C-alpha positions as CSV (number, residue, x, y, z in Angstrom):
1,M,-35.6,-63.6,-46.1
2,S,-36.0,-61.6,-49.3
3,A,-39.5,-60.4,-48.2
4,L,-38.2,-59.2,-44.9
5,A,-35.3,-57.2,-46.3
6,P,-37.3,-54.3,-47.8
7,S,-39.3,-54.0,-44.5
8,R,-36.1,-53.7,-42.5
9,R,-34.7,-51.1,-44.8
10,T,-38.0,-49.2,-44.6
11,N,-37.9,-49.3,-40.8
12,R,-34.3,-48.1,-40.7
13,R,-35.2,-45.2,-43.0
14,L,-38.2,-44.3,-40.9
15,G,-36.1,-44.3,-37.8
16,D,-33.5,-42.1,-39.5
17,V,-36.3,-39.7,-40.5
18,V,-37.7,-39.6,-37.0
19,F,-34.3,-39.1,-35.4
20,A,-33.4,-36.3,-37.8
21,G,-36.7,-34.6,-37.2
22,S,-36.3,-34.8,-33.4
23,A,-32.8,-33.5,-33.6
24,R,-33.9,-30.5,-35.8
25,S,-36.8,-29.8,-33.5
26,A,-34.6,-29.8,-30.4
27,G,-32.1,-27.4,-32.1
28,L,-35.0,-25.2,-33.3
29,L,-36.5,-25.2,-29.8
30,I,-33.2,-24.0,-28.3
31,L,-33.0,-21.2,-30.8
32,I,-36.6,-20.2,-30.2
33,T,-36.0,-20.2,-26.4
34,L,-32.8,-18.1,-26.9
35,A,-34.6,-15.7,-29.1
36,G,-37.5,-15.5,-26.7
37,V,-35.2,-14.6,-23.8
38,A,-33.5,-11.9,-25.9
39,I,-36.8,-10.4,-27.0
40,F,-38.1,-10.4,-23.4
41,L,-35.0,-8.7,-22.1
42,S,-35.0,-6.1,-24.9
43,V,-38.7,-5.2,-24.6
44,E,-38.8,-5.1,-20.8
45,G,-35.5,-3.5,-20.4
46,W,-35.9,-0.7,-23.0
47,S,-37.7,1.6,-20.7
48,G,-35.1,1.0,-18.0
49,L,-32.4,2.5,-20.3
50,W,-34.1,5.9,-19.8
51,A,-35.0,5.6,-16.1
52,D,-34.1,8.6,-13.9
53,A,-31.8,8.7,-10.9
54,S,-34.5,7.7,-8.4
55,D,-34.9,4.3,-10.2
56,L,-31.2,3.8,-10.7
57,G,-29.9,4.0,-7.2
58,G,-29.0,7.6,-7.5
59,K,-27.0,7.3,-10.7
60,A,-27.4,10.0,-13.3
61,N,-28.1,7.5,-16.2
62,F,-28.2,3.9,-17.1
63,L,-24.6,3.8,-18.2
64,A,-23.4,5.2,-14.9
65,Y,-25.6,2.6,-13.2
66,V,-24.4,-0.5,-15.1
67,W,-20.8,0.4,-15.6
68,P,-19.7,-0.4,-11.9
69,L,-21.7,-3.7,-12.1
70,L,-20.1,-4.6,-15.4
71,F,-16.6,-3.8,-14.0
72,G,-17.2,-6.0,-11.0
73,T,-18.5,-8.8,-13.1
74,V,-15.5,-8.8,-15.4
75,L,-13.0,-8.3,-12.5
76,A,-14.3,-11.2,-10.5
77,S,-14.4,-13.5,-13.6
78,V,-10.9,-12.6,-14.8
79,I,-9.4,-13.2,-11.3
80,A,-11.3,-16.5,-11.1
81,L,-9.9,-17.6,-14.5
82,A,-6.4,-16.6,-13.4
83,I,-6.7,-18.9,-10.5
84,A,-8.7,-21.8,-12.1
85,T,-7.0,-22.1,-15.5
86,P,-3.5,-23.2,-14.4
87,L,-5.0,-25.5,-11.7
88,A,-7.4,-27.0,-14.2
89,I,-4.7,-27.6,-16.8
90,G,-2.5,-29.2,-14.1
91,V,-5.3,-31.5,-12.9
92,A,-6.2,-32.4,-16.5
93,L,-2.6,-33.4,-17.2
94,V,-2.4,-35.5,-14.1
95,I,-5.5,-37.3,-15.1
96,S,-4.5,-37.8,-18.8
97,H,-0.8,-38.4,-18.6
98,Y,0.6,-38.9,-15.1
99,A,-1.8,-40.7,-12.8
100,P,-2.2,-44.5,-13.3
101,R,-5.6,-45.6,-14.7
102,V,-6.7,-46.9,-11.3
103,L,-6.4,-43.4,-9.9
104,S,-7.1,-41.2,-12.9
105,K,-10.7,-42.3,-13.4
106,P,-11.8,-41.7,-9.8
107,L,-10.0,-38.4,-9.8
108,G,-11.8,-37.4,-13.0
109,Y,-15.1,-38.3,-11.4
110,L,-14.3,-36.4,-8.3
111,V,-13.5,-33.2,-10.2
112,D,-16.7,-33.6,-12.3
113,L,-18.7,-33.9,-9.1
114,L,-17.7,-30.3,-8.2
115,A,-20.0,-29.2,-10.9
116,A,-23.0,-30.9,-9.1
117,V,-22.5,-28.9,-5.9
118,P,-25.2,-26.1,-5.7
119,S,-24.0,-22.6,-5.8
120,V,-25.7,-21.9,-2.5
121,V,-23.5,-24.4,-0.8
122,Y,-20.4,-22.7,-2.3
123,G,-21.8,-19.4,-1.0
124,L,-22.2,-20.7,2.5
125,W,-18.7,-22.3,2.4
126,G,-17.3,-19.0,1.2
127,I,-18.9,-17.0,4.0
128,D,-18.4,-19.3,7.0
129,F,-15.2,-21.1,6.1
130,L,-13.1,-19.5,3.4
131,G,-13.6,-15.8,4.1
132,P,-12.6,-15.7,7.7
133,R,-9.5,-17.9,7.1
134,L,-8.3,-15.6,4.3
135,V,-8.3,-12.5,6.6
136,P,-4.7,-13.1,7.9
137,A,-3.5,-13.5,4.3
138,Y,-5.3,-10.3,3.3
139,Q,-3.7,-8.4,6.3
140,W,-0.3,-9.7,5.2
141,L,-0.8,-8.6,1.7
142,S,-2.0,-5.1,2.9
143,A,1.1,-4.8,5.1
144,H,3.8,-6.1,2.6
145,A,2.3,-5.5,-0.8
146,G,0.4,-2.3,-0.2
147,F,2.4,-0.6,-3.0
148,L,0.2,-2.5,-5.5
149,P,-3.2,-1.0,-6.3
150,F,-4.8,-4.4,-5.6
151,F,-3.7,-4.4,-1.9
152,A,-3.4,-0.7,-1.2
153,V,-6.3,-0.4,1.3
154,P,-6.8,-1.8,4.8
155,A,-7.8,-5.5,4.7
156,S,-11.3,-6.5,5.3
157,T,-12.0,-8.0,8.7
158,T,-14.7,-10.3,7.5
159,G,-13.0,-11.7,4.4
160,R,-16.1,-10.9,2.2
161,T,-14.1,-9.4,-0.6
162,I,-14.0,-9.6,-4.4
163,L,-11.0,-11.9,-4.1
164,T,-12.8,-14.3,-1.9
165,A,-15.7,-14.3,-4.3
166,S,-13.2,-14.9,-7.2
167,V,-11.7,-17.9,-5.3
168,V,-15.2,-19.4,-5.0
169,L,-15.9,-18.8,-8.7
170,A,-12.6,-20.4,-9.6
171,I,-13.6,-23.6,-7.8
172,M,-17.0,-23.5,-9.5
173,V,-15.5,-23.2,-13.1
174,L,-12.7,-25.7,-12.4
175,P,-14.7,-28.8,-13.5
176,I,-15.6,-27.2,-16.9
177,I,-12.1,-26.2,-17.8
178,T,-10.6,-29.5,-16.4
179,A,-13.1,-31.8,-18.3
180,I,-12.6,-30.1,-21.7
181,S,-8.9,-29.9,-21.3
182,R,-8.6,-33.5,-20.2
183,E,-10.6,-34.7,-23.3
184,I,-8.4,-32.7,-25.6
185,F,-5.1,-33.9,-24.0
186,V,-6.3,-37.5,-24.4
187,Q,-7.0,-37.0,-28.1
188,T,-3.5,-35.9,-28.9
189,P,-2.2,-38.3,-31.6
190,T,-0.3,-41.1,-30.0
191,L,2.2,-41.2,-32.8
192,Q,3.3,-37.6,-32.0
193,Q,3.7,-38.4,-28.4
194,E,5.6,-41.6,-29.0
195,A,7.9,-39.9,-31.6
196,A,8.8,-37.2,-29.0
197,L,9.6,-39.9,-26.4
198,A,11.6,-41.9,-29.0
199,L,13.8,-38.9,-29.7
200,G,14.8,-38.8,-26.0
201,A,12.3,-36.3,-24.7
202,T,11.2,-36.6,-21.1
203,R,7.5,-36.8,-20.3
204,W,7.2,-33.1,-19.6
205,E,9.1,-32.2,-22.8
206,M,6.8,-34.5,-24.8
207,I,3.8,-32.7,-23.2
208,R,5.3,-29.3,-24.0
209,M,6.3,-30.1,-27.6
210,A,3.5,-32.4,-28.7
211,V,0.4,-32.1,-26.4
212,F,0.3,-28.3,-25.7
213,P,0.6,-27.2,-29.4
214,Y,-2.1,-29.7,-30.4
215,A,-4.5,-28.7,-27.5
216,R,-3.9,-24.9,-27.5
217,S,-7.1,-23.9,-29.2
218,G,-9.1,-26.3,-27.1
219,V,-7.7,-25.1,-23.8
220,V,-8.5,-21.5,-24.9
221,S,-12.1,-22.6,-25.7
222,A,-12.4,-24.3,-22.3
223,T,-11.2,-21.2,-20.6
224,M,-13.7,-19.1,-22.4
225,L,-16.5,-21.5,-21.5
226,G,-15.3,-21.2,-17.9
227,L,-15.5,-17.4,-18.3
228,G,-19.0,-17.6,-19.5
229,R,-19.9,-19.7,-16.4
230,A,-18.2,-17.2,-14.1
231,L,-19.9,-14.2,-15.7
232,G,-23.4,-15.5,-15.0
233,E,-22.9,-16.9,-11.5
234,T,-25.4,-15.3,-9.0
235,M,-26.0,-16.8,-5.6
236,A,-22.5,-17.6,-4.6
237,V,-21.2,-14.1,-5.4
238,A,-24.3,-12.5,-3.8
239,M,-23.8,-14.4,-0.6
240,V,-20.0,-14.0,-0.3
241,L,-19.4,-10.5,-1.6
242,S,-20.0,-7.4,0.6
243,A,-20.6,-5.0,-2.3
244,T,-21.0,-1.2,-2.3
245,G,-21.3,-0.7,-6.1
246,V,-18.1,1.3,-6.7
247,V,-15.3,0.9,-9.3
248,T,-12.1,-0.1,-7.5
249,F,-9.2,-2.4,-8.2
250,S,-8.8,-3.2,-4.6
251,V,-9.5,-6.9,-4.0
252,I,-9.0,-7.2,-0.3
253,G,-10.8,-4.2,1.2
254,S,-14.3,-3.7,2.6
255,T,-15.3,-1.6,-0.4
256,N,-16.0,-3.9,-3.4
257,P,-17.7,-3.6,-6.7
258,S,-20.8,-5.7,-7.2
259,T,-21.7,-7.9,-10.2
260,I,-24.7,-7.7,-12.5
261,A,-26.1,-11.1,-11.6
262,A,-25.6,-10.5,-7.8
263,N,-27.2,-7.1,-8.0
264,I,-30.2,-8.4,-9.8
265,A,-30.7,-11.2,-7.2
266,L,-30.4,-8.7,-4.3
267,Q,-32.4,-5.8,-5.6
268,F,-35.2,-7.4,-7.6
269,P,-37.4,-8.4,-4.7
270,E,-37.7,-4.9,-3.4
271,S,-37.8,-3.0,-6.8
272,T,-40.9,-1.6,-8.4
273,G,-41.7,0.4,-11.5
274,L,-38.8,1.5,-13.7
275,A,-36.3,0.1,-11.2
276,V,-37.4,-3.4,-12.3
277,N,-36.9,-2.4,-16.0
278,A,-33.4,-1.1,-15.2
279,L,-32.5,-4.4,-13.6
280,I,-33.8,-6.3,-16.7
281,A,-31.8,-4.0,-18.9
282,S,-28.7,-4.8,-16.9
283,G,-29.6,-8.5,-17.4
284,L,-29.7,-7.8,-21.1
285,V,-26.1,-6.4,-20.9
286,L,-25.0,-9.6,-19.1
287,F,-26.9,-11.8,-21.6
288,V,-25.1,-10.2,-24.6
289,I,-21.7,-10.5,-23.0
290,T,-22.2,-14.1,-21.9
291,F,-23.6,-15.0,-25.3
292,L,-20.7,-13.5,-27.1
293,V,-18.2,-15.3,-24.9
294,N,-19.9,-18.7,-25.2
295,F,-20.3,-18.2,-29.0
296,G,-16.6,-17.5,-29.3
297,A,-15.8,-20.5,-27.2
298,R,-18.0,-22.8,-29.2
299,S,-16.5,-21.5,-32.5
300,L,-13.0,-22.3,-31.2
301,I,-14.0,-25.8,-30.1
302,T,-15.6,-26.4,-33.6
303,R,-12.4,-25.3,-35.3
304,N,-10.3,-27.5,-33.0
305,E,-12.5,-30.5,-33.8
306,R,-12.1,-29.9,-37.5
307,K,-8.3,-29.9,-37.0
308,M,-8.5,-33.2,-35.2
309,R,-10.2,-34.7,-38.2
């Protein structure tokens, strides 16, 4: 027995060394890949920053070219978050605090499965099913809420608007926000919840006083991760949105801003020369914005985990 003990300790140490080396290598590989993408976009997109109007769709300079695309990207993502965040928090609360265990687990799996649906399927659903069925609602909004700048134009007859694309994006980011929020709600200290209930609080009051304050930073992080997902979505938006590349706050009309990712997907096959470099440069802008959003979200999650400890 004594002869085998050193060998076992040696094997454990060797396994720890191998595992630690593999983990470091995987992390380093991710950093190298990220740096490679950033270098490629910077090198290939540099000349696109100085392209002329013929390569920029008639725009005077790159800033005039990318600004409407950036505006449409942010607008669609913000609307999607405004729709998805309250719904995701509600679903997460139902799974973590309201539904019985027999129902909560299948419901959680069902929400998670939404993330496995390909974006092309969402795009087809948005074109053929959702868009046409939203046209009556758009017409009602145009007739009764036309005093607001969002609904001040005649409604689209096809339903292929920035609002429809935002609804599709909201469904796509719903699993991300729901899953993270659910895990944070579950990790709320049981003693705090039981203390609130013992003082006579209802279940909703307990959630409001004990769960929400504890999970606030985590929910913000989940929302930011959902924002990063929405900013980079390509095919669903490209298929649903009837874009004209303008800056407008109207969300139900036929004239809609495009997004950076959708513009790249639609224009890249037919582009040549500096037009390709301009598209890559716009991809660099999207890369930087998405990176900053996800970096901020991960920082908040790390801070929240430290508080939990």
